[in-house]
mmCIF file as Biopython writes it, N, C-alpha, C and O atoms, coordinates in Angstrom:
data_model
#
loop_
_atom_site.group_PDB
_atom_site.id
_atom_site.type_symbol
_atom_site.label_atom_id
_atom_site.label_alt_id
_atom_site.label_comp_id
_atom_site.label_asym_id
_atom_site.label_entity_id
_atom_site.label_seq_id
_atom_site.pdbx_PDB_ins_code
_atom_site.Cartn_x
_atom_site.Cartn_y
_atom_site.Cartn_z
_atom_site.occupancy
_atom_site.B_iso_or_equiv
_atom_site.auth_seq_id
_atom_site.auth_asym_id
_atom_site.pdbx_PDB_model_num
ATOM 1   N N  . MET A ? 1  ? 18.947 -5.317  -3.582  1.0 0.0 1  A 1 
ATOM 2   C CA . MET A ? 1  ? 18.378 -5.729  -4.938  1.0 0.0 1  A 1 
ATOM 3   C C  . MET A ? 1  ? 19.798 -6.455  -5.658  1.0 0.0 1  A 1 
ATOM 4   O O  . MET A ? 1  ? 20.943 -6.024  -5.522  1.0 0.0 1  A 1 
ATOM 5   N N  . VAL A ? 2  ? 19.457 -7.468  -6.320  1.0 0.0 2  A 1 
ATOM 6   C CA . VAL A ? 2  ? 20.434 -8.332  -6.961  1.0 0.0 2  A 1 
ATOM 7   C C  . VAL A ? 2  ? 20.363 -7.954  -8.395  1.0 0.0 2  A 1 
ATOM 8   O O  . VAL A ? 2  ? 21.410 -7.766  -9.014  1.0 0.0 2  A 1 
ATOM 9   N N  . GLY A ? 3  ? 18.937 -7.799  -9.101  1.0 0.0 3  A 1 
ATOM 10  C CA . GLY A ? 3  ? 18.817 -8.028  -10.481 1.0 0.0 3  A 1 
ATOM 11  C C  . GLY A ? 3  ? 17.354 -7.031  -10.548 1.0 0.0 3  A 1 
ATOM 12  O O  . GLY A ? 3  ? 16.723 -6.576  -9.594  1.0 0.0 3  A 1 
ATOM 13  N N  . LEU A ? 4  ? 17.098 -6.890  -11.921 1.0 0.0 4  A 1 
ATOM 14  C CA . LEU A ? 4  ? 15.903 -6.279  -12.535 1.0 0.0 4  A 1 
ATOM 15  C C  . LEU A ? 4  ? 15.605 -6.896  -13.740 1.0 0.0 4  A 1 
ATOM 16  O O  . LEU A ? 4  ? 16.441 -6.955  -14.642 1.0 0.0 4  A 1 
ATOM 17  N N  . ALA A ? 5  ? 14.293 -7.442  -13.856 1.0 0.0 5  A 1 
ATOM 18  C CA . ALA A ? 5  ? 13.879 -8.065  -15.138 1.0 0.0 5  A 1 
ATOM 19  C C  . ALA A ? 5  ? 12.795 -7.173  -15.614 1.0 0.0 5  A 1 
ATOM 20  O O  . ALA A ? 5  ? 12.123 -6.573  -14.776 1.0 0.0 5  A 1 
ATOM 21  N N  . PHE A ? 6  ? 12.541 -7.017  -16.991 1.0 0.0 6  A 1 
ATOM 22  C CA . PHE A ? 6  ? 11.509 -6.196  -17.344 1.0 0.0 6  A 1 
ATOM 23  C C  . PHE A ? 6  ? 11.377 -6.428  -18.808 1.0 0.0 6  A 1 
ATOM 24  O O  . PHE A ? 6  ? 12.318 -6.817  -19.501 1.0 0.0 6  A 1 
ATOM 25  N N  . THR A ? 7  ? 10.046 -6.150  -19.312 1.0 0.0 7  A 1 
ATOM 26  C CA . THR A ? 7  ? 9.793  -6.056  -20.694 1.0 0.0 7  A 1 
ATOM 27  C C  . THR A ? 7  ? 9.998  -4.752  -21.382 1.0 0.0 7  A 1 
ATOM 28  O O  . THR A ? 7  ? 10.255 -3.795  -20.652 1.0 0.0 7  A 1 
ATOM 29  N N  . GLU A ? 8  ? 9.927  -4.554  -22.677 1.0 0.0 8  A 1 
ATOM 30  C CA . GLU A ? 8  ? 10.047 -3.232  -23.254 1.0 0.0 8  A 1 
ATOM 31  C C  . GLU A ? 8  ? 8.738  -2.462  -22.950 1.0 0.0 8  A 1 
ATOM 32  O O  . GLU A ? 8  ? 8.704  -1.311  -23.385 1.0 0.0 8  A 1 
ATOM 33  N N  . ASP A ? 9  ? 7.632  -2.921  -22.261 1.0 0.0 9  A 1 
ATOM 34  C CA . ASP A ? 9  ? 6.475  -2.210  -22.213 1.0 0.0 9  A 1 
ATOM 35  C C  . ASP A ? 9  ? 6.444  -1.676  -20.793 1.0 0.0 9  A 1 
ATOM 36  O O  . ASP A ? 9  ? 5.488  -1.088  -20.288 1.0 0.0 9  A 1 
ATOM 37  N N  . ALA A ? 10 ? 7.677  -1.965  -20.170 1.0 0.0 10 A 1 
ATOM 38  C CA . ALA A ? 10 ? 7.794  -1.469  -18.634 1.0 0.0 10 A 1 
ATOM 39  C C  . ALA A ? 10 ? 8.234  0.100   -18.579 1.0 0.0 10 A 1 
ATOM 40  O O  . ALA A ? 10 ? 7.873  0.832   -17.658 1.0 0.0 10 A 1 
ATOM 41  N N  . VAL A ? 11 ? 8.918  0.469   -19.486 1.0 0.0 11 A 1 
ATOM 42  C CA . VAL A ? 11 ? 9.514  1.786   -19.324 1.0 0.0 11 A 1 
ATOM 43  C C  . VAL A ? 11 ? 9.281  2.503   -20.715 1.0 0.0 11 A 1 
ATOM 44  O O  . VAL A ? 11 ? 9.106  1.911   -21.780 1.0 0.0 11 A 1 
ATOM 45  N N  . ALA A ? 12 ? 9.308  4.002   -20.516 1.0 0.0 12 A 1 
ATOM 46  C CA . ALA A ? 12 ? 9.173  4.863   -21.927 1.0 0.0 12 A 1 
ATOM 47  C C  . ALA A ? 12 ? 10.141 5.851   -21.777 1.0 0.0 12 A 1 
ATOM 48  O O  . ALA A ? 12 ? 10.536 6.332   -20.715 1.0 0.0 12 A 1 
ATOM 49  N N  . THR A ? 13 ? 10.524 6.144   -22.989 1.0 0.0 13 A 1 
ATOM 50  C CA . THR A ? 13 ? 11.408 7.336   -23.354 1.0 0.0 13 A 1 
ATOM 51  C C  . THR A ? 13 ? 10.856 8.321   -24.222 1.0 0.0 13 A 1 
ATOM 52  O O  . THR A ? 13 ? 10.184 7.986   -25.197 1.0 0.0 13 A 1 
ATOM 53  N N  . THR A ? 14 ? 11.092 9.526   -23.937 1.0 0.0 14 A 1 
ATOM 54  C CA . THR A ? 14 ? 10.427 10.577  -24.923 1.0 0.0 14 A 1 
ATOM 55  C C  . THR A ? 14 ? 11.452 11.704  -25.001 1.0 0.0 14 A 1 
ATOM 56  O O  . THR A ? 14 ? 12.117 12.175  -24.079 1.0 0.0 14 A 1 
ATOM 57  N N  . LYS A ? 15 ? 11.441 12.063  -26.387 1.0 0.0 15 A 1 
ATOM 58  C CA . LYS A ? 15 ? 12.575 12.984  -26.806 1.0 0.0 15 A 1 
ATOM 59  C C  . LYS A ? 15 ? 11.784 14.275  -27.229 1.0 0.0 15 A 1 
ATOM 60  O O  . LYS A ? 15 ? 11.171 14.281  -28.296 1.0 0.0 15 A 1 
ATOM 61  N N  . LEU A ? 16 ? 11.795 15.557  -26.253 1.0 0.0 16 A 1 
ATOM 62  C CA . LEU A ? 16 ? 11.043 16.704  -26.437 1.0 0.0 16 A 1 
ATOM 63  C C  . LEU A ? 16 ? 11.805 17.553  -27.435 1.0 0.0 16 A 1 
ATOM 64  O O  . LEU A ? 16 ? 11.231 18.141  -28.352 1.0 0.0 16 A 1 
ATOM 65  N N  . MET A ? 17 ? 13.135 17.602  -27.230 1.0 0.0 17 A 1 
ATOM 66  C CA . MET A ? 17 ? 13.940 18.384  -28.212 1.0 0.0 17 A 1 
ATOM 67  C C  . MET A ? 17 ? 15.190 17.772  -28.463 1.0 0.0 17 A 1 
ATOM 68  O O  . MET A ? 17 ? 15.966 17.410  -27.579 1.0 0.0 17 A 1 
ATOM 69  N N  . ASP A ? 18 ? 15.410 17.638  -29.924 1.0 0.0 18 A 1 
ATOM 70  C CA . ASP A ? 18 ? 16.567 16.931  -30.336 1.0 0.0 18 A 1 
ATOM 71  C C  . ASP A ? 18 ? 17.774 17.828  -29.935 1.0 0.0 18 A 1 
ATOM 72  O O  . ASP A ? 18 ? 17.671 18.973  -29.494 1.0 0.0 18 A 1 
ATOM 73  N N  . LEU A ? 19 ? 19.027 17.093  -30.168 1.0 0.0 19 A 1 
ATOM 74  C CA . LEU A ? 19 ? 20.310 17.764  -29.946 1.0 0.0 19 A 1 
ATOM 75  C C  . LEU A ? 19 ? 20.521 19.137  -30.762 1.0 0.0 19 A 1 
ATOM 76  O O  . LEU A ? 19 ? 20.540 19.186  -31.992 1.0 0.0 19 A 1 
ATOM 77  N N  . GLN A ? 20 ? 20.679 20.256  -29.898 1.0 0.0 20 A 1 
ATOM 78  C CA . GLN A ? 20 ? 21.076 21.397  -30.675 1.0 0.0 20 A 1 
ATOM 79  C C  . GLN A ? 20 ? 22.290 21.952  -30.224 1.0 0.0 20 A 1 
ATOM 80  O O  . GLN A ? 20 ? 22.517 22.065  -29.020 1.0 0.0 20 A 1 
ATOM 81  N N  . ILE A ? 21 ? 23.106 22.315  -31.110 1.0 0.0 21 A 1 
ATOM 82  C CA . ILE A ? 21 ? 24.460 22.915  -30.787 1.0 0.0 21 A 1 
ATOM 83  C C  . ILE A ? 21 ? 24.581 23.963  -31.579 1.0 0.0 21 A 1 
ATOM 84  O O  . ILE A ? 21 ? 24.271 24.012  -32.769 1.0 0.0 21 A 1 
ATOM 85  N N  . ARG A ? 22 ? 25.244 25.199  -30.617 1.0 0.0 22 A 1 
ATOM 86  C CA . ARG A ? 22 ? 25.546 26.468  -31.199 1.0 0.0 22 A 1 
ATOM 87  C C  . ARG A ? 22 ? 26.867 26.776  -30.521 1.0 0.0 22 A 1 
ATOM 88  O O  . ARG A ? 22 ? 27.190 26.164  -29.503 1.0 0.0 22 A 1 
ATOM 89  N N  . ASN A ? 23 ? 27.681 27.761  -31.090 1.0 0.0 23 A 1 
ATOM 90  C CA . ASN A ? 23 ? 28.658 28.611  -30.655 1.0 0.0 23 A 1 
ATOM 91  C C  . ASN A ? 23 ? 28.340 29.756  -29.910 1.0 0.0 23 A 1 
ATOM 92  O O  . ASN A ? 23 ? 27.496 30.493  -30.420 1.0 0.0 23 A 1 
ATOM 93  N N  . VAL A ? 24 ? 28.831 30.098  -28.781 1.0 0.0 24 A 1 
ATOM 94  C CA . VAL A ? 24 ? 28.600 31.192  -28.036 1.0 0.0 24 A 1 
ATOM 95  C C  . VAL A ? 24 ? 29.821 32.122  -27.922 1.0 0.0 24 A 1 
ATOM 96  O O  . VAL A ? 24 ? 30.695 31.741  -27.144 1.0 0.0 24 A 1 
ATOM 97  N N  . GLU A ? 25 ? 30.034 33.370  -28.625 1.0 0.0 25 A 1 
ATOM 98  C CA . GLU A ? 25 ? 31.139 33.893  -28.286 1.0 0.0 25 A 1 
ATOM 99  C C  . GLU A ? 25 ? 31.419 34.418  -26.953 1.0 0.0 25 A 1 
ATOM 100 O O  . GLU A ? 25 ? 30.535 34.845  -26.209 1.0 0.0 25 A 1 
ATOM 101 N N  . GLU A ? 26 ? 32.712 34.378  -26.649 1.0 0.0 26 A 1 
ATOM 102 C CA . GLU A ? 26 ? 32.925 34.966  -25.058 1.0 0.0 26 A 1 
ATOM 103 C C  . GLU A ? 26 ? 34.157 35.885  -25.643 1.0 0.0 26 A 1 
ATOM 104 O O  . GLU A ? 26 ? 35.209 35.416  -26.077 1.0 0.0 26 A 1 
ATOM 105 N N  . PRO A ? 27 ? 33.823 37.309  -25.573 1.0 0.0 27 A 1 
ATOM 106 C CA . PRO A ? 27 ? 34.948 38.075  -25.890 1.0 0.0 27 A 1 
ATOM 107 C C  . PRO A ? 27 ? 36.155 38.332  -24.746 1.0 0.0 27 A 1 
ATOM 108 O O  . PRO A ? 27 ? 37.324 38.629  -24.991 1.0 0.0 27 A 1 
ATOM 109 N N  . LEU A ? 28 ? 35.597 38.154  -23.557 1.0 0.0 28 A 1 
ATOM 110 C CA . LEU A ? 28 ? 36.586 38.203  -22.336 1.0 0.0 28 A 1 
ATOM 111 C C  . LEU A ? 28 ? 37.631 37.305  -22.498 1.0 0.0 28 A 1 
ATOM 112 O O  . LEU A ? 28 ? 38.786 37.576  -22.169 1.0 0.0 28 A 1 
ATOM 113 N N  . ARG A ? 29 ? 37.234 36.081  -23.067 1.0 0.0 29 A 1 
ATOM 114 C CA . ARG A ? 29 ? 38.047 34.936  -22.974 1.0 0.0 29 A 1 
ATOM 115 C C  . ARG A ? 29 ? 38.833 34.751  -24.458 1.0 0.0 29 A 1 
ATOM 116 O O  . ARG A ? 29 ? 39.638 33.841  -24.656 1.0 0.0 29 A 1 
ATOM 117 N N  . LEU A ? 30 ? 38.504 35.656  -25.361 1.0 0.0 30 A 1 
ATOM 118 C CA . LEU A ? 30 ? 39.080 35.621  -26.734 1.0 0.0 30 A 1 
ATOM 119 C C  . LEU A ? 30 ? 38.675 34.343  -27.346 1.0 0.0 30 A 1 
ATOM 120 O O  . LEU A ? 30 ? 39.549 33.702  -27.929 1.0 0.0 30 A 1 
ATOM 121 N N  . GLY A ? 31 ? 37.338 33.830  -27.291 1.0 0.0 31 A 1 
ATOM 122 C CA . GLY A ? 31 ? 37.300 32.569  -27.865 1.0 0.0 31 A 1 
ATOM 123 C C  . GLY A ? 31 ? 35.734 32.140  -27.882 1.0 0.0 31 A 1 
ATOM 124 O O  . GLY A ? 31 ? 34.905 33.036  -27.722 1.0 0.0 31 A 1 
ATOM 125 N N  . GLU A ? 32 ? 35.359 30.989  -28.043 1.0 0.0 32 A 1 
ATOM 126 C CA . GLU A ? 32 ? 33.847 30.511  -28.260 1.0 0.0 32 A 1 
ATOM 127 C C  . GLU A ? 32 ? 33.884 29.254  -27.151 1.0 0.0 32 A 1 
ATOM 128 O O  . GLU A ? 32 ? 34.834 28.591  -26.734 1.0 0.0 32 A 1 
ATOM 129 N N  . THR A ? 33 ? 32.503 29.209  -26.861 1.0 0.0 33 A 1 
ATOM 130 C CA . THR A ? 33 ? 32.044 28.028  -26.180 1.0 0.0 33 A 1 
ATOM 131 C C  . THR A ? 33 ? 31.064 27.367  -26.946 1.0 0.0 33 A 1 
ATOM 132 O O  . THR A ? 33 ? 30.222 28.051  -27.529 1.0 0.0 33 A 1 
ATOM 133 N N  . ILE A ? 34 ? 31.044 25.850  -27.052 1.0 0.0 34 A 1 
ATOM 134 C CA . ILE A ? 34 ? 30.435 25.330  -27.618 1.0 0.0 34 A 1 
ATOM 135 C C  . ILE A ? 34 ? 29.172 24.738  -26.598 1.0 0.0 34 A 1 
ATOM 136 O O  . ILE A ? 34 ? 29.445 24.038  -25.623 1.0 0.0 34 A 1 
ATOM 137 N N  . LEU A ? 35 ? 27.710 25.125  -26.962 1.0 0.0 35 A 1 
ATOM 138 C CA . LEU A ? 35 ? 26.577 24.955  -26.133 1.0 0.0 35 A 1 
ATOM 139 C C  . LEU A ? 35 ? 25.946 23.973  -26.790 1.0 0.0 35 A 1 
ATOM 140 O O  . LEU A ? 35 ? 25.851 24.063  -28.014 1.0 0.0 35 A 1 
ATOM 141 N N  . ALA A ? 36 ? 25.356 22.774  -26.050 1.0 0.0 36 A 1 
ATOM 142 C CA . ALA A ? 36 ? 24.660 21.625  -26.517 1.0 0.0 36 A 1 
ATOM 143 C C  . ALA A ? 36 ? 23.541 21.405  -25.601 1.0 0.0 36 A 1 
ATOM 144 O O  . ALA A ? 36 ? 23.742 21.196  -24.405 1.0 0.0 36 A 1 
ATOM 145 N N  . LYS A ? 37 ? 22.166 21.451  -26.202 1.0 0.0 37 A 1 
ATOM 146 C CA . LYS A ? 37 ? 20.860 21.162  -25.333 1.0 0.0 37 A 1 
ATOM 147 C C  . LYS A ? 37 ? 20.174 19.897  -25.877 1.0 0.0 37 A 1 
ATOM 148 O O  . LYS A ? 37 ? 20.183 19.614  -27.075 1.0 0.0 37 A 1 
ATOM 149 N N  . LEU A ? 38 ? 19.594 19.175  -24.955 1.0 0.0 38 A 1 
ATOM 150 C CA . LEU A ? 38 ? 19.017 18.001  -25.122 1.0 0.0 38 A 1 
ATOM 151 C C  . LEU A ? 38 ? 17.924 17.695  -24.276 1.0 0.0 38 A 1 
ATOM 152 O O  . LEU A ? 38 ? 18.221 17.509  -23.095 1.0 0.0 38 A 1 
ATOM 153 N N  . ALA A ? 39 ? 16.635 17.591  -24.619 1.0 0.0 39 A 1 
ATOM 154 C CA . ALA A ? 39 ? 15.483 17.393  -23.638 1.0 0.0 39 A 1 
ATOM 155 C C  . ALA A ? 39 ? 14.944 15.838  -23.834 1.0 0.0 39 A 1 
ATOM 156 O O  . ALA A ? 39 ? 14.216 15.495  -24.765 1.0 0.0 39 A 1 
ATOM 157 N N  . VAL A ? 40 ? 15.368 15.070  -22.925 1.0 0.0 40 A 1 
ATOM 158 C CA . VAL A ? 40 ? 14.781 13.580  -22.791 1.0 0.0 40 A 1 
ATOM 159 C C  . VAL A ? 40 ? 14.278 13.217  -21.590 1.0 0.0 40 A 1 
ATOM 160 O O  . VAL A ? 40 ? 14.883 13.507  -20.558 1.0 0.0 40 A 1 
ATOM 161 N N  . GLY A ? 41 ? 13.183 12.582  -21.577 1.0 0.0 41 A 1 
ATOM 162 C CA . GLY A ? 41 ? 12.530 12.044  -20.386 1.0 0.0 41 A 1 
ATOM 163 C C  . GLY A ? 41 ? 12.318 10.547  -20.406 1.0 0.0 41 A 1 
ATOM 164 O O  . GLY A ? 41 ? 11.979 9.902   -21.398 1.0 0.0 41 A 1 
ATOM 165 N N  . HIS A ? 42 ? 12.532 10.118  -19.322 1.0 0.0 42 A 1 
ATOM 166 C CA . HIS A ? 42 ? 12.179 8.439   -18.940 1.0 0.0 42 A 1 
ATOM 167 C C  . HIS A ? 42 ? 11.470 8.396   -17.667 1.0 0.0 42 A 1 
ATOM 168 O O  . HIS A ? 42 ? 11.652 9.132   -16.697 1.0 0.0 42 A 1 
ATOM 169 N N  . ASP A ? 43 ? 10.555 7.346   -17.807 1.0 0.0 43 A 1 
ATOM 170 C CA . ASP A ? 43 ? 9.674  7.215   -16.746 1.0 0.0 43 A 1 
ATOM 171 C C  . ASP A ? 43 ? 9.069  5.695   -16.760 1.0 0.0 43 A 1 
ATOM 172 O O  . ASP A ? 43 ? 9.114  5.056   -17.812 1.0 0.0 43 A 1 
ATOM 173 N N  . MET A ? 44 ? 8.564  5.184   -15.701 1.0 0.0 44 A 1 
ATOM 174 C CA . MET A ? 44 ? 8.012  3.868   -15.850 1.0 0.0 44 A 1 
ATOM 175 C C  . MET A ? 44 ? 6.609  4.078   -16.452 1.0 0.0 44 A 1 
ATOM 176 O O  . MET A ? 44 ? 5.826  4.945   -16.062 1.0 0.0 44 A 1 
ATOM 177 N N  . LEU A ? 45 ? 6.331  3.051   -17.604 1.0 0.0 45 A 1 
ATOM 178 C CA . LEU A ? 45 ? 4.942  3.132   -18.236 1.0 0.0 45 A 1 
ATOM 179 C C  . LEU A ? 45 ? 4.202  2.154   -17.544 1.0 0.0 45 A 1 
ATOM 180 O O  . LEU A ? 45 ? 3.133  2.513   -17.051 1.0 0.0 45 A 1 
ATOM 181 N N  . ARG A ? 46 ? 4.547  1.054   -17.422 1.0 0.0 46 A 1 
ATOM 182 C CA . ARG A ? 46 ? 3.777  -0.148  -16.907 1.0 0.0 46 A 1 
ATOM 183 C C  . ARG A ? 46 ? 4.433  -1.002  -15.659 1.0 0.0 46 A 1 
ATOM 184 O O  . ARG A ? 46 ? 4.962  -2.083  -15.919 1.0 0.0 46 A 1 
ATOM 185 N N  . PRO A ? 47 ? 4.401  -0.545  -14.384 1.0 0.0 47 A 1 
ATOM 186 C CA . PRO A ? 47 ? 5.192  -1.106  -13.565 1.0 0.0 47 A 1 
ATOM 187 C C  . PRO A ? 47 ? 4.827  -2.617  -13.283 1.0 0.0 47 A 1 
ATOM 188 O O  . PRO A ? 47 ? 5.553  -3.302  -12.564 1.0 0.0 47 A 1 
ATOM 189 N N  . GLY A ? 48 ? 3.798  -3.065  -13.809 1.0 0.0 48 A 1 
ATOM 190 C CA . GLY A ? 48 ? 3.478  -4.501  -13.840 1.0 0.0 48 A 1 
ATOM 191 C C  . GLY A ? 48 ? 4.265  -5.256  -14.658 1.0 0.0 48 A 1 
ATOM 192 O O  . GLY A ? 48 ? 4.245  -6.479  -14.520 1.0 0.0 48 A 1 
ATOM 193 N N  . CYS A ? 49 ? 5.039  -4.682  -15.587 1.0 0.0 49 A 1 
ATOM 194 C CA . CYS A ? 49 ? 5.849  -5.331  -16.492 1.0 0.0 49 A 1 
ATOM 195 C C  . CYS A ? 49 ? 7.343  -5.580  -15.966 1.0 0.0 49 A 1 
ATOM 196 O O  . CYS A ? 49 ? 8.243  -6.011  -16.687 1.0 0.0 49 A 1 
ATOM 197 N N  . SER A ? 50 ? 7.475  -5.273  -14.711 1.0 0.0 50 A 1 
ATOM 198 C CA . SER A ? 50 ? 9.021  -5.184  -14.255 1.0 0.0 50 A 1 
ATOM 199 C C  . SER A ? 50 ? 8.972  -6.085  -12.989 1.0 0.0 50 A 1 
ATOM 200 O O  . SER A ? 50 ? 7.922  -6.330  -12.394 1.0 0.0 50 A 1 
ATOM 201 N N  . VAL A ? 51 ? 10.100 -6.521  -12.652 1.0 0.0 51 A 1 
ATOM 202 C CA . VAL A ? 51 ? 10.084 -7.395  -11.287 1.0 0.0 51 A 1 
ATOM 203 C C  . VAL A ? 51 ? 11.523 -7.165  -10.739 1.0 0.0 51 A 1 
ATOM 204 O O  . VAL A ? 51 ? 12.457 -7.173  -11.541 1.0 0.0 51 A 1 
ATOM 205 N N  . VAL A ? 52 ? 11.760 -6.950  -9.346  1.0 0.0 52 A 1 
ATOM 206 C CA . VAL A ? 52 ? 13.220 -6.912  -8.780  1.0 0.0 52 A 1 
ATOM 207 C C  . VAL A ? 52 ? 13.397 -8.272  -8.215  1.0 0.0 52 A 1 
ATOM 208 O O  . VAL A ? 52 ? 12.540 -8.942  -7.637  1.0 0.0 52 A 1 
ATOM 209 N N  . ILE A ? 53 ? 14.635 -8.587  -8.463  1.0 0.0 53 A 1 
ATOM 210 C CA . ILE A ? 53 ? 15.245 -9.740  -7.932  1.0 0.0 53 A 1 
ATOM 211 C C  . ILE A ? 53 ? 15.884 -9.476  -6.626  1.0 0.0 53 A 1 
ATOM 212 O O  . ILE A ? 53 ? 16.849 -8.717  -6.714  1.0 0.0 53 A 1 
ATOM 213 N N  . GLU A ? 54 ? 15.605 -9.901  -5.434  1.0 0.0 54 A 1 
ATOM 214 C CA . GLU A ? 54 ? 16.386 -9.510  -4.287  1.0 0.0 54 A 1 
ATOM 215 C C  . GLU A ? 54 ? 16.799 -10.921 -3.468  1.0 0.0 54 A 1 
ATOM 216 O O  . GLU A ? 54 ? 16.111 -11.940 -3.421  1.0 0.0 54 A 1 
ATOM 217 N N  . LYS A ? 55 ? 17.963 -10.729 -2.907  1.0 0.0 55 A 1 
ATOM 218 C CA . LYS A ? 55 ? 18.687 -11.958 -2.183  1.0 0.0 55 A 1 
ATOM 219 C C  . LYS A ? 55 ? 17.935 -11.969 -0.718  1.0 0.0 55 A 1 
ATOM 220 O O  . LYS A ? 55 ? 17.937 -11.036 0.085   1.0 0.0 55 A 1 
ATOM 221 N N  . PHE A ? 56 ? 17.302 -13.225 -0.564  1.0 0.0 56 A 1 
ATOM 222 C CA . PHE A ? 56 ? 16.958 -13.564 0.577   1.0 0.0 56 A 1 
ATOM 223 C C  . PHE A ? 56 ? 17.701 -14.310 1.555   1.0 0.0 56 A 1 
ATOM 224 O O  . PHE A ? 56 ? 18.179 -15.403 1.254   1.0 0.0 56 A 1 
ATOM 225 N N  . HIS A ? 57 ? 17.855 -13.750 2.846   1.0 0.0 57 A 1 
ATOM 226 C CA . HIS A ? 57 ? 18.605 -14.271 3.909   1.0 0.0 57 A 1 
ATOM 227 C C  . HIS A ? 57 ? 17.733 -14.974 4.961   1.0 0.0 57 A 1 
ATOM 228 O O  . HIS A ? 57 ? 16.866 -14.375 5.598   1.0 0.0 57 A 1 
ATOM 229 N N  . ALA A ? 58 ? 18.005 -16.244 5.101   1.0 0.0 58 A 1 
ATOM 230 C CA . ALA A ? 58 ? 17.081 -17.147 6.086   1.0 0.0 58 A 1 
ATOM 231 C C  . ALA A ? 58 ? 17.639 -16.974 7.500   1.0 0.0 58 A 1 
ATOM 232 O O  . ALA A ? 58 ? 17.113 -17.559 8.447   1.0 0.0 58 A 1 
#
């Protein structure tokens, strides 16, 4: 594959859960851990709106 060309209709992104940050105490380490969560999904929406550019060897 040499390249990829697509329109904005070719792929989709959805965000199920926005960024959540919380501090978790860790008494054994005498400190805290910062825990962050984010749920995002990416997938093909319309495969016909994209094309792969390949190099052809004769």
